[in-house]
C-alpha positions in Angstrom: -23.9 27.7 8.8 -21.7 25.8 12.1 -22.8 22.0 12.3 -21.6 20.4 15.7 -21.9 16.5 13.8 -20.1 17.2 10.1 -20.7 14.5 7.5 -18.1 12.6 6.2 -17.6 10.7 3.2 -15.2 7.6 3.3 -13.7 6.2 0.5 -12.4 2.9 0.7 -12.7 -0.1 3.7 -9.2 -1.0 4.0 -6.9 -0.7 6.7 -6.9 3.7 5.6 -10.5 4.0 5.8 -11.3 1.5 8.9 -9.1 3.7 11.0 -10.5 7.0 9.6 -14.0 5.4 10.3 -13.0 4.7 14.0 -11.4 7.8 14.9 -14.2 9.6 13.9 -16.3 7.2 15.9 -14.2 7.2 19.2 -14.5 11.0 18.9 -17.9 11.8 18.4 -18.4 12.3 15.1 -20.7 9.6 13.9 -22.6 10.8 11.1 -20.1 9.5 8.4 -20.8 6.9 5.2 -17.8 4.6 3.9 -18.2 3.8 0.4 -16.5 0.2 -0.6 -16.5 -0.9 -4.2 -16.1 -4.7 -2.9 -18.0 -7.0 -1.0 -16.2 -6.9 2.2 -13.7 -4.8 4.5 -10.2 -5.6 3.8 -8.8 -3.4 0.9 -5.9 -5.5 -0.5 -6.4 -8.2 2.0 -9.7 -8.6 0.4 -9.0 -8.5 -3.5 -5.2 -10.8 -2.9 -6.3 -14.1 -2.5 -3.3 -15.6 -4.1 -1.2 -19.0 -2.9 1.1 -18.1 0.0 -0.2 -14.2 0.4 1.0 -13.5 3.8 1.9 -10.1 5.1 6.0 -9.4 5.6 5.4 -7.1 8.5 4.8 -8.7 11.9 1.1 -9.0 13.0 1.5 -7.2 16.5 2.6 -4.6 14.9 0.6 -4.8 11.5 -2.8 -4.4 13.1 -4.1 -1.1 15.1 -2.3 -0.3 17.9 -6.1 0.3 20.0 -7.4 -3.1 18.7 -4.3 -5.6 19.8 -4.6 -9.3 18.6 -3.5 -12.0 20.4 -4.7 -15.2 18.4 -2.5 -14.6 15.2 -1.4 -18.3 14.0 1.8 -17.2 13.0 4.3 -14.4 13.3 3.6 -12.9 10.2 -0.1 -12.8 9.6 -1.9 -14.5 6.1 -4.3 -13.2 4.2 -7.7 -14.7 5.4 -6.2 -14.0 9.4 -5.7 -10.4 8.2 -8.8 -10.5 6.3 -11.1 -12.0 8.8 -8.6 -9.6 11.5 -10.2 -6.7 9.7 -13.9 -8.0 9.6 -13.9 -8.8 13.5 -12.5 -5.1 14.0 -14.8 -3.2 11.9 -17.9 -5.3 14.1 -16.7 -4.7 17.6 -16.6 -0.7 16.6 -19.6 -0.7 14.3 -18.3 0.6 11.5 -20.0 -2.5 9.4 -23.2 -0.9 9.4 -22.4 2.2 7.9 -20.8 0.8 5.1 -22.3 0.6 1.2 -20.4 -2.4 -0.3 -20.6 -3.1 -4.2 -20.4 0.8 -4.0 -17.9 3.2 -6.4 -17.3 6.2 -6.0 -16.7 8.0 -10.0 -16.2 11.4 -9.1 -16.2 14.0 -6.7 -16.6 17.7 -6.7 -16.1 20.6 -3.8 -19.4 23.4 -3.8 -17.3 26.6 -2.5 -20.6 28.6 -1.9 -22.3 25.5 0.1 -18.8 23.9 1.6 -20.0 20.6 0.4 -18.9 17.6 -1.5 -20.6 16.2 -4.3 -20.2 12.8 -4.4 -21.4 10.8 -7.5 -21.9 6.8 -7.7 -21.4 4.7 -10.7 -25.0 4.2 -10.7 -25.9 7.8 -10.9 -26.5 8.4 -7.3 -25.2 11.4 -5.7 -24.7 12.8 -2.2 -23.3 15.6 -0.1 -21.0 15.8 2.6 -19.3 18.1 4.7 -15.8 16.6 4.1 -14.3 13.3 2.3 -11.9 11.3 3.3 -10.0 9.0 0.4 -8.5 5.9 1.8 -8.0 4.3 -1.8 -4.9 3.1 -1.1 -1.4 3.0 -3.1 -1.9 -1.0 -4.3 -5.4 -1.2 -5.2 -5.4 -0.8 -9.0 -3.4 -3.4 -10.5 -1.2 -2.9 -13.4 -1.1 -5.4 -16.6 1.3 -4.5 -19.0 -0.4 -3.4 -22.5 2.0 -5.9 -24.9 1.4 -7.2 -28.2 -0.4 -10.4 -28.8 -2.0 -10.2 -25.3 -5.6 -10.9 -26.9 -4.0 -14.2 -28.5 -2.5 -16.4 -25.6 -4.4 -19.1 -26.0 -4.4 -20.4 -22.5 -5.7 -18.6 -18.9 -3.7 -15.4 -17.7 -4.8 -13.6 -14.7 -3.2 -10.5 -12.1 -2.0 -11.7 -9.1 -4.2 -9.6 -7.4 -7.2 -10.9 -9.3 -6.1 -14.7 -9.1 -8.3 -16.8 -10.6 -9.2 -20.0 -8.7 -11.4 -21.8 -10.8 -7.8 -22.4 -13.3 -5.9 -25.4 -12.2 -2.3 -25.3 -12.5 -1.3 -28.9 -12.0 0.7 -30.4 -14.1 1.0 -26.9 -16.3 3.8 -24.5 -17.7 3.2 -21.5 -16.0 4.8 -18.0 -16.5 5.0 -15.7 -13.6 5.8 -12.3 -14.9 7.3 -10.1 -12.2 9.7 -11.1 -9.4 8.3 -8.6 -6.1 6.5 -9.3 -3.4 3.6 -10.7 -4.8 6.0 -13.7 -7.0 8.3 -14.2 -4.2 4.9 -15.7 -2.3 3.5 -17.3 -5.4 6.5 -19.0 -6.8 7.0 -21.4 -3.9 3.5 -21.6 -3.1 2.8 -23.0 -6.4 6.1 -24.9 -7.4 5.0 -28.1 -6.1 2.0 -28.2 -8.2 3.2 -27.1 -12.2 5.5 -29.2 -14.1 7.2 -26.0 -15.2 7.5 -22.9 -13.9 9.1 -20.0 -15.4 10.0 -16.6 -13.7 10.6 -13.9 -15.6 12.5 -10.8 -13.5 12.8 -7.3 -14.7 14.7 -6.2 -11.5 15.9 -8.0 -8.9 15.4 -7.4 -5.0 17.1 -8.0 -2.1 15.8 -10.9 -0.3 16.1 -11.5 3.5 15.1 -14.3 6.2 11.8 -14.4 7.0 11.6 -15.0 11.1 8.5 -16.6 10.9 7.1 -19.0 13.0 3.7 -20.5 14.3 2.7 -19.1 17.6 2.6 -21.1 21.1 -0.8 -21.7 22.4 0.6 -20.6 25.7 1.8 -17.6 24.8 -1.4 -16.8 22.9 -3.2 -17.6 26.3 -1.0 -15.0 28.5 -1.1 -12.2 25.5 -5.2 -12.5 26.1 -4.7 -12.6 30.0 -2.0 -10.8 31.3 -2.8 -6.9 31.4 -0.2 -5.2 29.4 1.8 -8.2 27.6 0.2 -7.8 24.2 0.9 -4.2 24.6 4.7 -4.7 25.6 5.1 -7.3 22.5 3.5 -4.5 20.2 6.2 -2.0 21.6 9.0 -3.9 21.3 8.3 -5.2 17.5 7.4 -1.8 16.7 11.4 -0.1 18.1 12.9 -2.9 16.4 11.4 -2.3 13.0 11.3 1.8 13.9 15.5 1.7 14.3 15.9 0.8 11.1 14.9 4.1 9.9 18.7 5.4 9.4 19.4 3.0 7.1 17.5 5.0 4.2 20.0 7.6 4.5 22.8 7.9 2.0 25.2 8.5 4.7 24.3 4.8 6.1 26.3 3.4 3.6 28.6 1.5 5.8 25.4 -0.2 7.2 23.8 -1.1 3.8 26.8 -2.4 2.3 26.9 -4.5 5.7 23.3 -6.1 4.9 24.6 -6.4 1.1 27.0 -8.6 2.1 24.8 -10.6 4.5 22.5 -11.0 2.0 25.1 -11.8 -0.6 25.5 -14.8 2.1 22.0 -15.7 1.6 22.3 -16.2 -2.0 25.1 -18.1 -1.6 24.0 -20.6 1.3 20.4 -20.9 -0.6 21.3 -21.6 -4.5 23.7 -24.0 -5.8 23.7 -22.7 -9.6 26.6 -20.0 -9.9 24.7 -18.1 -12.8 21.5 -18.2 -11.4 23.4 -16.2 -8.2 24.2 -13.4 -10.2 20.8 -13.1 -11.9 19.2 -12.8 -8.3 21.9 -10.4 -6.9 20.3 -6.8 -7.5 22.8 -3.9 -8.5 21.4 -1.2 -6.7 21.9 -0.3 -2.9 20.2 -2.1 0.2 17.4 0.3 1.3 16.9 1.3 -2.5 13.3 -0.8 -2.8 11.8 -2.8 -0.8 13.3 -5.2 1.0 11.3 -9.0 0.6 11.2 -11.5 3.1 11.8 -15.3 2.2 13.3 -18.5 2.9 11.7 -20.6 -0.1 12.5 -17.9 -2.8 16.1 -18.7 -3.6 15.9 -22.7 -3.4 12.5 -22.4 -5.2 14.6 -20.9 -8.4 17.3 -23.5 -7.7 15.0 -26.1 -8.9 15.4 -28.3 -11.4 11.9 -27.8 -13.3 12.2 -23.5 -12.3 13.9 -21.1 -14.8 14.5 -17.6 -14.2 14.8 -15.2 -17.1 16.3 -11.7 -16.8 15.0 -10.6 -20.1 11.9 -8.5 -19.7 9.0 -9.4 -22.2 8.5 -8.1 -25.7 5.2 -9.5 -26.5 3.1 -12.6 -26.1 2.2 -15.4 -28.7 0.0 -18.1 -28.6 2.1 -20.4 -26.9 3.5 -18.0 -24.5 6.1 -15.4 -24.2 9.0 -13.8 -26.2 11.5 -11.8 -24.0 13.7 -9.1 -25.4 17.0 -10.9 -25.9 14.5 -13.1 -28.4 14.1 -16.5 -26.5 10.6 -17.9 -26.1 9.0 -19.2 -22.5 6.1 -21.8 -23.3 3.2 -21.3 -21.0 -0.1 -22.8 -20.5 -0.9 -20.0 -17.8 0.5 -16.5 -17.7 0.5 -14.9 -14.1 1.3 -11.1 -14.3 3.0 -10.4 -10.9 3.0 -6.7 -12.2 2.4 -4.3 -9.5 -0.2 -1.6 -9.3 0.0 2.2 -10.0 0.7 3.5 -7.0 1.7 7.0 -8.6 -1.8 7.7 -9.8 -3.3 8.2 -6.4 -7.2 8.3 -6.1 -7.6 7.3 -9.9 -9.9 6.7 -11.2 -12.1 9.0 -9.4 -12.9 12.6 -11.6 -11.8 14.7 -8.5 -12.6 18.7 -8.8 -11.9 21.3 -6.7 -12.2 24.9 -6.1 -12.4 26.8 -9.2 -12.8 24.1 -11.6 -10.0 22.7 -11.1 -8.8 18.8 -11.8 -6.8 16.8 -9.6 -5.1 14.6 -11.7 -4.3 17.1 -14.0 -2.6 19.1 -11.6 -0.7 15.8 -10.6 0.6 15.0 -13.9 3.9 15.1 -13.3 3.7 13.4 -10.1 1.2 13.7 -7.1 2.2 16.0 -4.0 0.4 17.1 -0.7 1.2 18.3 2.4 1.9 16.1 5.3 0.6 13.3 2.4 -3.0 14.2 3.7 -4.4 17.6 2.3 -3.9 19.3 -1.0 -4.6 22.8 -1.7 -7.5 23.7 -3.7 -9.2 20.7 -2.4 -11.0 22.4 0.9 -12.1 19.9 3.6 -10.8 16.7 1.7 -8.1 14.4 3.5 -6.0 11.4 2.4 -5.4 8.2 3.8 -1.9 6.9 2.5 -1.5 9.9 0.6 1.8 10.9 -1.1 5.1 10.1 0.3 3.8 8.7 3.2 4.4 4.9 2.4 6.2 3.1 4.8 9.4 0.9 4.3 11.0 0.9 7.8 8.3 -0.1 10.1 4.1 -0.1 9.8 1.9 1.5 7.6 -0.8 1.1 10.3 0.8 3.0 12.9 1.3 6.4 9.9 -2.3 5.4 9.2 -3.5 6.7 12.7 -1.8 9.8 12.5 -3.3 10.8 9.5 -6.5 9.7 10.9 -6.0 11.8 14.3 -5.3 14.7 11.7 -8.0 14.4 9.8 -10.3 14.2 12.4 -8.8 17.1 14.3 -9.6 19.2 11.2 -13.2 17.8 10.8 -13.7 18.9 14.2 -12.9 22.5 13.7 -15.1 22.1 10.4 -17.7 20.8 12.3 -17.6 23.7 15.3 -17.1 27.0 12.8 -18.4 25.2 9.1 -17.4 26.9 5.9 -14.1 24.8 4.8 -10.5 24.8 5.6 -7.9 24.5 2.3 -4.3 24.4 3.0 -2.3 27.1 1.5 -0.5 26.8 -1.3 3.0 28.8 0.1 2.8 26.1 2.7 2.4 23.0 0.5 5.0 24.0 -1.7 7.3 25.4 0.9 6.9 21.6 3.0 7.2 19.7 -0.8 10.5 21.9 -1.1 11.8 20.3 2.3 10.7 17.1 1.4 12.2 16.5 -1.7 15.3 17.9 -0.1 15.3 15.6 2.7 14.8 12.9 -0.1 18.1 13.8 -1.9 19.4 12.4 1.0 18.5 9.2 1.5 18.8 6.1 -1.1 15.5 6.4 -3.0 17.3 8.7 -4.6 20.3 6.7 -6.1 18.6 5.6 -9.0 16.1 3.1 -7.6 14.5 0.8 -9.6 10.5 0.0 -8.9 7.5 2.2 -8.2 8.6 4.9 -5.5 9.1 7.5 -8.4 7.5 8.8 -11.7 9.4 8.3 -14.7 10.7 11.8 -14.6 12.6 10.6 -11.0 10.5 12.6 -8.7 9.8 10.6 -5.5 5.9 10.4 -4.8 5.5 7.0 -3.3 8.1 7.0 0.5 8.0 9.1 3.7 12.4 10.1 4.1 11.8 9.8 7.9 11.6 8.2 10.8 7.8 6.9 12.0 8.5 9.4 15.0 9.2 12.6 12.7 5.8 11.9 11.1 4.0 12.1 14.3 5.7 15.1 15.6 4.5 16.1 12.1 0.6 15.4 12.8 0.6 15.8 16.1 -1.5 19.1 16.0 -3.2 20.7 12.9 -1.8 24.5 12.5 -4.8 26.0 11.5 -2.8 29.2 10.4 -1.8 26.8 7.6 -5.1 27.0 6.6 -7.3 29.3 4.6 -10.9 29.1 6.5 -13.6 30.2 4.6 -17.7 30.3 5.4 -20.2 28.7 3.3 -22.1 31.2 1.6 -25.3 28.8 0.8 -26.7 26.2 3.1 
């Protein structure tokens, strides 16, 4: 059976889910429902309310290209500003009325005969849709280590993405476990409030200057009033960031060394203690891991009441932490800045495809997809921010728009012809073979720490090329790559 208005389920109302919803709506596909487990749109920008939370990509390009914002108070938007921007955008494009807040999807299974997805919600409700778009994000499930003694700690403890604003840090001994993106923002933000601050570092990050500044009211007015000026600002920032893409290549060794020397000078300028300088210096290539941005991180670590520990946590005691080198850290409060579970794409949703196959079982050795969007054996399912589409050199919102466009084109075909589309296994395999070959020529396969790869070393998180290359790859849907089959029941 064919239908000109396919029904679509979208899971998640962050940047990815909103991009998908607006792409559908702007192209005549209005019969969709967005399922969001939180109480508002925003995704990570709704959940992460920790002190100092902000973006490390300039706001002119960390926004939808079709909905540029002129009112950012600073070059790099803060969490409240980004959250408010997403709320306004969802309202403006009339997505908000189609979002079911406080609603969690627990399973999705594909009915081959009906060519529809069966969606089950946490309260037991079941709905059916012609297509499914999963926009759950890579950084949506906090990762808290399972350590001996965590239940015996006498003080308060929480993950950075689940910040407990009822806990007063004033005059307290605080241990921050982790030294990544959230810790780099939290530690300077709370340093003046606490009596003692202990930072437990698993691995050091390269940290660059954050060229941030307050925006000028006159400039903001001009961006609103002068036609094309906001677009010009967006394009200039985008090209500047896109120019960094070659630095992830192993062939860019000289450029990587040059940046390491430059960032090493930053360490020399901002840290007095020679021992501390050695602790914060990474032992891997520039670009191998996320380059963090902060003007306050190093000076804060160098303060008298702040201590950096380079040994990991072995166990938790009633009074604090015992590190792997045997040293003890006394704390009243523990903040776990231990990141997320980015390789567990779409978890904990139970996803069943053709012939009863289980997605998470097939992905046990690492997730993979075609263009990070579709997976063989799971027809009419599309992903936003799927495997190997992480952005390190430019803005993720750009890639999300391209993924939304690709999914929309495929869904239009489903509406026009009915039945289902399933990416062929041989096409997916060939794509991933070429993808891993390309990744072999990047810094990501040089022994990087962090979460870009599985424990076995397979890189599953990042795109190995430029955003321009991804645009070319997703410009059109080649339906010859897909198996198309009609529904046999209504």
